[in-house]
Structure formats: structure tokens, C-alpha cells
N, C-alpha and C positions, 0 to 999 in steps of 0.2 A: 581865569583862575589866578588868585593872588598867590604869592609864594607862601607855602605852608609854614615856613620857619617864622613868619610874622605872627603866628598864633601860638599862644601858650595856655595850657590848661592845668588842672590840678594833678596831672600825672607826672609832672616834671621831677618830683621828689621821690618817685618810686624806684625800686631796684630791679623790678621785673623787666627784662628786655622786651617782652610783649607789650606791657603797659607803656614803656618808653617809646615804642614805635608809634603810639597814638598821642604822645605828649604835645605835639604841635598840630594836631587836627583843629579845625575851627569848631568842632563839637566841644562843648564844655564838659568834658569827661571828669568824673570823680572816681577815685578808687573805692572799692567795696569797703563798707564800714559804717559804724553808727552815725558819723557826721553826715554822710549822704542821705541816710534815712531821716535824720532830723531836719535836714534842709527840705526834703520832699514833704514832710508833715507841715513844716512852717509855711511853705509856699503853696501847699495843697496841690501838688502836682504828682502824677503817677511816675513810677520809676521805669526807665528804659535800661535794661541790663543786657550788656553785650559780653559774651564769654568766648574766649578763644585761646590760642597759644602761639608762640613765636614761629613755629615751623608750619603753621596751617596755611596751605595755599589759598583756599577760598576765603579765609580771613583776610589775607592780603588783597585779594580781588575786591572784596566788599569795602575794605578800607580805602583803596585807591578810587574806586568808582563812586563811593557814597560818602564816607566819612571825611574825605578831603574836599567834598563838593560844598560850596557855600550855601546853595539853596537847601540841600538836605540838612546841613548843620543848622540853618536858621529854623527849620521846622522842628527839629529835635530840641533845640535849645529853648524855643518859645513854649513848648508843650510838655516837656519832660525834664526830670532830673536824670541825667545820663550817667551810667555807671559802667566802667570797664573792669572785667575780671580775668585774670590769668588762671585758667582752669588747673594748671599744674601747681600754682602757688596756693590756690584755695579749692582743693578737690571737694571739700564739704559743700561749698556754695554751688559748684558745678553739678555735683551729684543731685542735690536737692532740686535745682531748676531743670536739670535734664530729665529727672523723673517726672516732673510736672509737665514738661513739654511732650514727653512720650505719652503721658496719660491723656493729654488734650488732643494730640495729632496722630499718635501711633508711630511717629518716627522721631529721630533725634540726630544730633551730629554737631559739628562745629564749622563755622561760627554758630553759636547758640544765642538766640535773642528772645528775651522775655519782657513782657509788659506786666508791671506789678503795682499794687496799691502802695501808698507811701509807707506802709508798715512792712513791705517786702513780700506780701502774699501775691502769687502770680494769678493772672486771669487770661493771658493770651501769650502765645509764643510760637517760634518757628526757628528756621536755620538761616540759610542764605537767601537774600532777597535782592533782585536787580534794583537799580536806583529808582526807576520810575515807580515800580510796585512798592518799594520801601516808602517813598514819599506819600503815596496814596494811603498806605496802611497807617502810617504815623498820623496823618490828618484824620482818618476815620476813627482811630482809637482815641485821639484827643477829643473829638466831637462826642464819642460815646461816653467818655469819662465825664464830660460836662453835662450831658443830657440824661444819662441813665446810670448814675452812680450806684443806686440801690441794686440794680441788676448785676453790676460788676462785683459789688460787695458780696452778694448772695452766691455768685458763681465761684468767687475766690474761697469763700467759706466752705462750700460743698466740695471743692477740689481738695482743700486742705484736709477735710475729714476723710475723704476717700484715700488720700495718700497715707494718712495716719493708720487707717484700717489695714492698708497693704503692708505697712511696716510692722504692725502687730502680727499679722498673719504669717509673714515670712520669718518672724522671730519666735515662733511658737516652740514648744518643747515636747511635741508629740513624737515619741520615739518609735523606731521600727527596728526589727531584728537585722543584724548585719550578716548576710550569708553570701556565699560565692555565686549561687544560682541567680540571685537578683542582679548582681553586677554583670553577669553574663548577658542577661536580658537587656541591660542598659547598653552594652557594647553592640549587641545586635541591632538595637534601635538606631544608634548613631551611625552604624556602618551602612545603613540604607542610603545615606547621603554622600557616601564616598565617591569621589571622582576617580574612576578606575584608569583613566588615561594620564591625567596630570598630577594625581595626588591631591591631598586636601579634600575639601568639600565641593560638591557640584556648584556651578554657577560662578558669577563674577559680581563684584570684585572679590579677590581672594586675599584673605589675611592669613599670615603664618599660623596663628593660634598655638603658640608653644605649650601652653598649659594642657590643651587637649592632646597634642601629640605626645607630650611627656607622659600623660596618663595612659594613652594607648600603648606606648612603648613598654611601660612598666607592666601593664596588664598582659600584653602578648608574651613577655618573658615569664611571668609568674604562671600563666595559664598554659604556656606552650602553644599558643595560637599563631601558627605560621601565617595565616591569611592577614591577620591584623598587623603582625610584625612586618610583612612585606608591604603593606599599605603605608606604614610609617616610613620605611626606607624609600618607597616610591615618592612620597611627598618630599622628604629631605633631599633626594636626588634632583627632583625637578626644581625645587627652590634654589638649590646650590648651583644649578646650571643655568637658571633662568635670568631674565633681565632684572628681576627684583633684587638680585645680588649685584653689588658693584665689583665687577671683575678687575678693575684697575686699582681701586683704593681699599677694597674690602668693606664688609658691612652690608646689612640688608636694609632696603627701603621698607616703609611702613606697610604697604600692600601693593598688590598688582591689580590694575584696573580691568584686566582681561582674565579669562579662565585658564590661561596657559602659563602664567607667571612671567609673561614676556615684558609688558609695559608697566613699570613701577609708578606709583605715586611717590615722587622722588625724595620726600622728606625722610630723614633717618632719625629714629627715636632710640634713646638709650635703653628703654625698657625692652624693646624688641631685641636689640642686639645682645643685651645681657642674657636674656632668657634663651635665645637661639644659641649663644655660646655654650650654655649649659647643655642644651639638647644635642648639639653636634658633638660636643665632647663625649657625652655618654654613648652616642652612636658610634663614634670612632673607637671607643674602648670595646665595643661589641664587634665591630666589623673590620677595623684596621685599614680601611680604604684610603687611598691617596686623596680622593676628593674630600672626604671628611676631615682628614688631617689638615689639608690646605685651608678649608673654610674655618677651622678652629684657629689656626695660626694667623690667617689674614684678618679675621674678625677681631681677635685679641689685639693685633697690631693696629687695626683701625681705632679701637677704643683708646689705646695708649698714645697714638700720634695725633688723632683728630679730635678727640673728645675729652682728653685729660686736661685738667686745670693746673695752675702752678701749685695748688695745695695738694695735688694728688687725688682729688675727687674727679667725678665725671660729669660733664655738662649734660643738659637735658635733651637737646636735639640739634639737628642741622637742618636748615631750611630746604624746602623743595626748590625755591626760586633763587636765581642770581641774575643780575642785570634786568630784572623785571620779567624774566621768562622762566617757566617751569622746566626743570631738568637741563638747563643750558650747560651746566657744569659737567654733566655726565654723558652727554650724547656726542656723536662724532659724524663728521662728513667724510665721504669716501676719499676725496682728494687729500684731506688733512691726514688721514691714516696712511695713505700712500707716501706722502711727503715725509711724514714723521718716521715711519718704520723702514722705508727703503727696501732692502732685500728680505726683510722679515715679513713684509706685507702679505705675500702669497700664503704663508702659514697662518698669519692672523686672519686673513679673509676666510680661510677654511674653518679654522677653529671657532671663531667668534661670529660667523654667519653674516659677513658683510655682503649680503645678497638680498633678494626680494623678501625673504622671510625676516631678515633682521632690520629691514627698513621700517622706520617709525612714521615720521611725517616731515614735510619740508626738506626732504633730502637728508635727514638725520638718521643715524643708525644707533640701535641699542645693542651693546655687546652681550652675547649670551652663547651658551653651548647647547647643542642639540644631540651630540654624540659623545659617548664616553671616551676616555683616553685610549683604551685598547683599540676601539674602532677607528679613531682618528689616526693612530700610529700606522695602522694597516693601510688606510686609504692614502696617507701621505708618504707611505713607504719609508718611514724612518723608525728607529727604535723608540720604545715608550720613554726611556730615560732621556733620549735626545729631544723628543717632543716636549717633555716636561721642562727641560732646560730652556728650550726655545720659548715656551709659553711664559716662563718666569722672566726671561729677558724682554719679551714683548711688553709684559705688564709694567716692568720697571721703566722702559722707554716712555710708555704712555703716561705713567704716573708723574714722571719728571716734567713731561710736556704739559700735562694738565695743571701743574702748579702755577703756570703763568696766567691761567684764566682767573677771572673774578670769582672768588669763592662764595658759596652760599653763606648766609648768616648763621652764626652759632649762638644758641641760647645758652649762655654760660652759667646760668643759675644751676645750683646743684641740689637735688632733692635727696633727702636722707633715704627715702623708700627706694627710689630707683638705684641709688648707689649701693644699697644692700643687695639688689639683684645683680649689679655689676660685680660686687665682691664675690658672690656665689659663682657667677659665670667664669671669672678669672681663676678662682680656686678649682673649679671643675676642669678648666683648660690646663691647669697645672697637673692635675691627675691624669689627663689624657696625654700631654706632651712632655711632662716633667721639665717644662721651661721655667727656670727660676725667675725670669722677668715677670711672668704672670703671677707667681706667688707673691713676689715682693710688691707688685702693684696692688694686689688685693689687700695685703697687710698694711700698706701705706694709707689706703683709703679708710680701712677699718680703724687704724690708730687715730687718724685725723678726726673722724666722727666721734670716737669715744672721748677724745680730748677737747673737742671744740663744739660739738653739737648737743651736749648735755645741758639740761636746765639745772637750776640750783637744787631741785629735789630729785635729781637723777633721771628725769624724763628726757625727752628728745625735742629738739627743734626740727621743723619740717624743711626749711630752706636755708641754704648757705650761698651767699653771694660774695665773691672775693674773700672767702674764708670767714665771713661774718654771718652769724645765724640770726634768723627771725622767723616768726610764725610758729606758735606752739604745735608740736607734732601731732599727727593723726595716727590711728591704729595701724595704718599701712606702713608708717615709718618704723614702728616697733616690729611688726611681723616680718617685713622684708629685710630689715637689718639683722634680726635674729637669724633668719634663714642664711644670710651671708656669713654670720659669725660661726654657725654650726658647720657650714661648708668649709670654712677656713680651718676650723679645728680638724676636720677629717682630712685636710690636705697636709697639715704639718704637725698636728697633735700638741699644739701649745694650749695648755689647759685654761689659760686666761680667757680664751675666746668663749669657752663654755661658761665661765664665771660671768663674763659680761652679758652673755645671752640670758643667763638665769636672772641677773639683776634687772635687765630690761623687761623680762617676762613678768617679774614681780610688780614692777611699776605699771605695766599694762593692765594686769589683772586688778590692780587697785584703782586706777584712774578711769577705766573704760567699762566697768562692770554694769551690765544690764540687770536690774533687780529681778530676783527669782528666775534667773536664766543662766545657762552656761555660755551664752554668747556675749560679745562685747560691742559697745557702741563704736561707731567710726570716729566720732569726735570726743575729746576728753571733756570732763565736766568743767574745766577751766577755760575752754575755748570761747572767745567772744565772737559775736556777730554771726553765729550760724543761724540758719533758718529753722532747722529742727535736727535733733540728734537722731541719726538713723542707724540701722543695723545693716551693714553691708554683707550680703550673703552671696550674691550672684557673681560667678567668675566671668571675666571678660578676657581681653587680651592679656591683662594682668590678673593673677589670682586675687580673689577677694581677701581682705585682711583677716576675716574670721577663718576662712579655710586654711590660710597659712598658719594662723595661730594654732589651729587643731593639729596640723602637722608637727609643729615645734613642741607643743605640749607632749605629744606622743614620744618624740625623740628625746627631749630633755628628761622626760620621766625615766627613760632607760639609762641615760648617762648618770643621772643623779639619784636614782632609786627613789622616785617620788610617785608612788602608785596613784595618789589622788590626782595628779596631773594627767596620767594616762586615762583614768576614769572620766575626767572632764572632757578630754579629747574624744573619747568614744561617745560620750553624751552628745557632743556637738555633731559628730558624724551621724549618729543615730537620728538626731532631730532633723537632719537634712536628707535622710536616706530616700524618702519618697520623691523629693525634688531631683535627686541624683538619678534615680531609676527612671523617672518620667522625662527628664530633660537633661541628659548627661552632657550635651554640648554647652549648656549654660552653667553647669556645675562641675566642670571637668577637674578642677583642683580638689574639690570635695570628693569626687570619684576616686582620685588618687589617694586621698586620706582613707577612703573606704577600703582600698586595697590593703592599707597598713593594718586595719582592724580585722579584715575578713580572711586574709591569707597569712601563712606563717611568716614570722618576723625574726630575723637573726641578729644577734649581737656577737661581734667578733672582738675579743680582747686579747692583745698580744703583749707579753712582757719578756724582758731579758735583754741581753746585750745587742741582739740583732733584731729587736722589735720593729724598728722603723723600716729596715730593708725587707724584712719578711712581710710586713703589712703592705709595702709598695707592690710586691709581687701579687699579693691577694687582690689588690685594687686594680690590677692591670685590665681586668675584664669587668665591665659594669654589671652589677646585679641590684635590682630594687629590693625594698624591704630589708635593708641591711645597714647597720652602722658599724663603724670601726673605732676602736680605741687602742692606743699603743703607748708604752712607756719603757724606757731602759733603766728606770730607777723606781724606788718606792714612791707612791703617790697617794694623795687623799681623795682623788676622784673616785666616787663610789663604784663605778663600773670596773675599776681597776684595783680597788683596795683589797688587800690580802691575797693578791695574785702574783706578786713579785717574788721570785725564788732565786735570789742571788744571781749567779752567772749562768743559770739555765734558762733557755728559751722555752716559753710556754704559750700555746695557742688555745684559747678557750672559745668554744663555739656553743652559744646558748640559743635555743630556738623556742620562742614563746616562753622564756624564763625557765626552761628546762636545760640544764647544762650537763654535758658529759665530762669525762676525764680530759685533762688538757693534752694536746699533742706536743711532742717534744721537738718537732721539726716541721718545716713547710712540706717536705716530701711525704711525711707521715700523714699530714693533714690532707694532701692532694689524693692520696690513695683511697681515702674514705669519702672525700668530697670533691670529685672531679668537676671541672668547670661546666656550667650549664650553658 
């Protein structure tokens, strides 16, 4: 094998860390775009499109095994125009080809590989391929392209028509009634798959699925369903104690490869940690447990110390691999722990299961908890406070020691959409902990995006690299940033955040509108090089852009007294109601929006000299289907207008737009509205 640095391809001028990882492959990679398609048409060669992301372990494996291999590269270069795509940088391209591969094979994932006609229409695809099989596949497809071109053209055309029909059907406007009985049926349906031992859903691998857990938490509170509430807590407890959580540095891995949350797939994604920060913050406000407080604090610290860029934004991901091995940065040998911890080792051994259960492979241990702190303090015969102090000390020793290891790679590009989720998570963490560092970090990220990620017409860019924007924004950038801005308003009541959210919503409704529909396209009309304009409706690990827009239309309508926005939100929820009831696991954020329409919804407006301190008390326990507004002076924000009464405190409670007389004090409010 020749030194890979002797090769240079067309990726060298890209800013994506993932694309730059392949800039010195012997494969003649092109970035996605019209030039690559034009070259394919000119040379009459099919496209070979490879899609992945910087933290993807199996992307790295295939890169090292295959794309750095001279023979594989020769086959690819001779027969195809090879295109590399960062799925995070171009989610529109990823979604289009993922949908095609899932339609062809029934499965999908990354790395994603698609063979397409020179115009970009796919005719074959798959995910990871070992080197020998990959070479055979490439040769077979090249031969098929030369001998049976008409057959491939016909297949690509039929696949395209089928995908267009699917897009049309999922974007229909057939409306259903929104009632509480239907959502109860949906919850019963999804609960059949609950793992009663470890939380989450049955089977492996196990993904955290924060959108689903958030919906179930909200439903259980609104409905008073203890069984569902207990399942959410069971899941949060097992994740917080399991190996999927980094007990030394904080933060959650992308998923667990086993059914018990023990062995993580070690990559850490911003979108997971941002959403889980929101979820654990809300759970802490309900339960007040040390475990949840610790996870909120440590996950926030992880974001601020490990993923924050000099601009105050948050990087996309941290790799699973370091020094060519998965998880090497995170696992421990017994002798290393003994030498590092000294007299603290016996406690660490008991707490973090340095035993046969904690053993992973090759003599390596994954730190995790199996017993709660009360049980541990009893078995170790020390007070709970002393135990917690010891655990904190042990973690700090290991954290300092681990800093000498080779660190996994950081994908430093910043996505507007994922940063919106991080802003929400930090704002929620502030509500839980009242830690000013969380609030200031959320505000810094929001300010930077508002100042530097806006296009000339008030729209958004999708990517920021070293503070410089590129790639016109997608609907997810608007939806998730608006989510963060609304959360930021409810944390500190600066009205500019609502104004920014309103402005972005107006741009989104203008640039992404589906004709004769309440839904919005994923790509703007000005986006170049997309395969097709799709309507993203299905929720996955990240809420779909349309479901998030429905949430925000509903909330902004209440703040701004825009009934037409609330009507549109209800239209969107109604049009997806059948999908929600039939497949709640795939439409979990829609299901959460369903709760907003089907259950009572409260508006709390507080004015007067003590408005902010009073509202903080009211926010101490989390309640869904509720928004807060507060001001200690006269304001033009519609929800607060004409409600300021000089030096008198006033608490207005409006339920489904029916308002009673204001309460003059927090104590008076509590007497009639005790905590739920």
C-alpha cells in the first residue's frame, strides 16, 4: 500500500471534516453538486454515491479497508464517477437516497452507498460492504450498466415514480378528529413494546429516542397515568446508570449495542445530548433526584467543555474511534484503575462494577452503575453524602488521567438545526439548575446564529465552519432554532427571542410552502442540487421539521395572538392523526403536538415588580401544555399587553383561552392551583 498522502482528489477544498477524511484516498472522489453530475453525463458513467458522517465507526472501517485500497479505487475510478456526501451537511441528499435504499432493500443506515444514473436517479444501493464483496459488486454493476442500460433506466424510473407517490400520500390533507381516546389507544399500542426490565423498547440495539420519551412523559402527566410515568423514569434511570452514559466525562453515546444499555456505540452526537439534556432537566424538575441533577449538570458541562467552539456554537459529534480502535478513549483496564485511584479503588470497584459484569472485551471494563446511591451507601457502610463526595472525587481523578489519552476526533462543523436543540437543552438545564453558565451559553449560541447565520433575505444558513456560513438552510434549521429561541424566552423572558422566532417562522412559511397544504417542504425553493423536494413527516431520533413547526405555530400563536397560526398547527396535527394513532413510535413528536391540541393548554402571564421571581417559583416543577410569560414593566408582547398594573403583582391563568381574574400573589395562586 502506498502512502495515502500521495493521493489528492477533489475533496481537498471542502470544509466538512468527513469529506476531508477522504481527501487523500486513491478514489477520485467528487463533492456532491452539479459539476459531478455533468462529468457523469459527459463521460457516460454511472454515479457511485457514498454517504456518511465524521463520527460513523463503520464509515471509518470501510474507508480503511476499501477506499484506501489501490485495487478497489482502480475499479471505482474506471467505472464510476464517485461522489462523497456528508449526510449532516446535506440532509436533503441523504434523505432522498436513504428513502430509495430503504425502498429497494428494506433497510438503511450509514455508510450509505447508492449507484445511480448520470442524472442522479438511483437504481441500486446498500450500506456497509466488505472489500471483496464491494469489488465484486462494483464490477457487476459496471457490467450491467454497459449491457442492460435500458433495464436500469426503467428500474430507476419506476423507483422514482414510487417514491413520488409515497411523498404525495404522506403529505395529504385528510383530517381526523383530535380526541383524547385516540391518543390513549396509541399509547397502549406503543406500550406493548416496552422493556419492563431495562426501560426503553424491547430488543437491541437500544436508542435513547428522546422525542418518544418526551411525549410519554408529557402524556403520563396530563393523563395521570402512573404506569407510563414509571416506564419513562425506569428508562431514564437505566440510561443514566448504564454504560451508554460516560460516567467520567459526561454525555451520552449514540446507542447501546445490547438490550441493557451496557455497551455503547461510543460516538457522541450533539443532537442526542441536546435532547437528553432537555428530557433529564424536565425529569429533575418533577422528581428532584440526585441522579437526574447530576446527569443534567454533567451533560451540560460536557457540551460546554468538549463540544463548544470558539464562536460559542456546538460541534456536531465526537468520534467513536481513537488510535484506530472503537471506544479506546472510554474503557479501562483493571490494573490502570488500581494504579490511578489508589485507596479510592475499592469504592470505585463497587460503584462502577469493575467485575465480571462490567467486563467488556480484551480485559477492558465499561464503567456503569447497577445500584442506586442509597443501596450503595448501605452496602459500603458510608453515608450517602460521603459516597457522593467519593464518587465525585473518583470521577475527577479519572477525568484528569484520561486527558493524557489520544482523543477521538471532533467534527467541528456547526449545524444550525442541532445548535437550536442545544440552545433548548441549555435553557431547560437553566430552568432545572438555575445555573447561569447554562443560560449564558444558550444566549451566546443564539446571538451568534442570529448575527452570522442569516442570509440576506432573513433566512438561515445550514452550516457554520470556523464561524463562516455555507449551504442554504433546510426546514429543520428553522424549526429547531425556533424551538431553541422559544425555550430561551421561557428561561429569561427577553422578548427579542420571541421576535426572532416570529421572523424565522414567517420566512419558513414563505420559502418552504407546499401548494394547497399546511405542510412545508424540507428544502427551500432556492436550494440547488437536490434530488427531489420532499415533505419530511416521520419523526426519528430527531423530531421531523414539520412536527416541530406544528409545535411552534401553536405556541407562537398564543404568545402573539395569531389564531391563524394555531389553526394551521391543528390542521397539520389533524392531517397526521391517523399515522400517529397507527404508528406512534414513528410519529412521537407529532403525538406530542396532538397532546397540545387534545388536552387543556395553559397560558401563565405574570406582571409586576416580582414577576420574574414569582415565575421562577412556578417553573420549579415541570408541567406540559403550558407556556409562561413575564414582565416587570409595560410591554407590547400580545400575551402580556394591558396586563401590567403598576407596582402590583398579577398572575393570569388562561386555560384554552378562558381567563379568570388575576391572582395577587403566588400564595393565592397556589391555594387554587396546587402542584400536580
